[in-house]
N, C-alpha and C positions, 0 to 999 in steps of 0.2 A: 777708467780713464780719469784724467785730472779734473774733469767737470764735476766730480762728486765733492770737490772742495768748495765750500761756500765763499762768497766774496769777502766776507769779513775775516776769513782765515788766510786769504791770499796776500802775499807781500810784494807781488810784482817783480820777482827776482829774475825772471826770464830763463830759469834753468830748464823748465819743461820744454820751452820752445827750442832751445839749443840741443836738447837731448833727443828729441823726437826723430826716429829714423826715417819717417815718411814726410817730414817737414809740413805736417798738417796743423801745426799750432802757430797762431800769430798773436801778437800782443796789441790790444786795441785800447785806446783812450776812452773811458766811459764818460757819462754825462757829468760826473762830479770831478773829473780831472785826474783819474788814476788809471794806470795800465793793468789790464787783466787778460789772461789767455782766452783765446777763442779757438775752438776746434772745428776743423773741417771733417765732419763725421764720415763723409764719403771716402776719405782717404785713410782714416784711422783703422789700424789693424788690431787694436786692443792688446798691444804688447805689454802695457803697464810700465814702460820705461819712464814716462812722465811722472808717475807716482813715486818711483824709486829715487828720483832726484829732487823731490819737493821737500823743502825744509820744514813745512808745517804738517805734512803727512808722515814723514819720517822724523817724528818728534821725540824719539828716545833720547833722554838726557845723556850727555857724554860724561863717562866716569873717568875724569882726568884730574889728578892731583896737581893743583896749580900753585906756583910761587909768584908773588907779586913784587914789583919794584916801582918806585917813583922816579921818573927821569925828567931832565930838562936840558935843553941845548945850552952849552956854555956861551955861544955867540948871541949877543943881545939883538943883533940885526936879524938873525934867523928867527929868533923868538918873536920879534916885532912883525915880521912878514908871515908869521904862521898864526893859526887860530888859537893854538894852545902852547905847548912847550917846545915845539920845533923838533921833536924826535923823529917824526916821519921823514923829514928831509935827510937827516943823517943816515937812516937806514936805507933810503932810496939811493943816495949817492954811492953807498957801498955796493949795492946790487949792480948799478950801472957801471961802476968802475971795474967790476968783475966780469963785465961783458953781458950782463943780464938785462931784464926788461921790467919796468915798473908800470902797474896798472892802477888807475884811480879815476875819480870823477873830475870832469873838466867842462868848461863852456865850449860849445862846438862852433862858434862863430855866428850862430843863428839865435843866440840868446836862450839856448836850451842846454840842459846838463846831460852828458853821456859819458860812459866809461871809455877810456882810451888807453893805449899802451905807449910808453915812451922809452927811448934808448939813449938819450943824451941828457947831460946835466942842464943844458940850456932849456930843455922842455919841462923840467921838473916844476917850474913855477906854475904851470897850468894845473897841476894836481894838488898844489898846496891850498890851504884855506878851506874851511868848511863851507859846503853848499847845501843849504837846508831846503832841498827840493828832491823829488824822486829822480834818480839817475837812470837813464836808458843804458842797460848793461850791454845791449847789442849782442855780438857774438864773441865777447871777450873770454868766456869760459872755454870755448873751442880754441881760441888763440892761445890761451894759457896751456892747455893740454898739448898743443903742438910744440910750444916752446920747451916744455918739460921733457917731451920725447926727444927733442934735439939736444938735451943736456944743458939747457940754459938755466941760470938762476932767475927766479921770478919773485917779485913782491907784488901782492895784490891787496889794495886797500878798499874797504867798503863798509856797509852796515853789517851787523851780525847775521842777518838773514841772507845777505848776499854772500858772505864768507861761508856760511854753512852750506848754502846751495852749491858753491864752487866745490867744496870737499865732496859732496854727494855726487856731483857731476863727474868728478875725477875718479871716484870709486875706490881709490887706494891712496895711501900716503905717499908723498914725494919729498925726499930730503932737500931738494933744491927750491922748495916752495916756502916762502915766508908770507904770512897774512897779517894784516893790520886792520882790526875793526874798531869802530867808534862806539862810544856810549850813546845809543840811539833812543830818541823819544818819539820816533815815528816821523814820517815824511809828510810835509804839507802837500795839498793839492796843487797841481800845475795850473788848474783853472782859477783857483783862488789867488794864486800869485799873479796871474795875468790881470785879474780884476783889481788887485792892489796897485799894480803898476799903472793901470788906467786912472786910478783915483789920484795918483800923484803926478799925472800928466807925463809919464814916461812913454815915449814912442817905442813900442815893442818891435817895430820893424827896423829900427836903427840900433847900432851897437851901443851897449851901455856897460858900465863896470859896476859890479855890486860886491860889497864886502860885508858879509853877514856878521862879522865880529871885528869891526874896525877898532884898533887899539890906540888911535890918535889921542883920545881923551885920557884914557887910563886903562891899565891891564884888567882891572876888576870892574870897570865901568864902560865896557865896549858897547858900540852902537852899530846899527845897520846903516850903511852908507851906500847910496847909489849915485853914480855920476854919468851924465850923458851930455855930449856937446849939443847945444841948441842955439842956432843963430850966431855961431861964432863964440859963444860963451859956454862955460861949463856949468850945467844945471846940477846942483848937489842937493840931495835930500837925505837927512839923517833922522 
């Protein structure tokens, strides 16, 4: 079972939870602020499915010859409203206009980050911009599998470990699936983020807007900006 994987090897991708046929795996936030799988051993049947979809147990390197391109969105407004070059939005718009669905990380209205799926151009803004926190994948791998079975085009954006976990979960390639992963340096602890917000007097129980790569000063000199209405004024921390 997945419990043989040490904590320092687990990336919290949620694949084992979604793949378990007995639903005996839950993701729990530990004392340091990271999500890890917990197994109800009384329900576990030892089928090994959880290990087959784990990106760190199934760590065989992929032998794929890759061609690389450098891209940037021609629309400066799109670039400004994106963390990098704005290519994600162009790809996502194409998928949606073809009747497909786009998955990515978004704020859930409770100041937490989770993966969601959107089907309209108006919703795409929620998925733009980098969010340097661990995203709750929820059951999006299951949702993607259902979409693909129905013949829909799907774009899924996430960290490299989340993307690999999705492919392992699906078990076979799908021509209608496009994935976009990021250059990841690891995810910060949710607990450390909460402590930081407390230190700058942000009320975590009230909505706030955070831009981890605010380009208002300059493209190559971006800053972290947090805004929260306080007493009728806008509290801004950079």
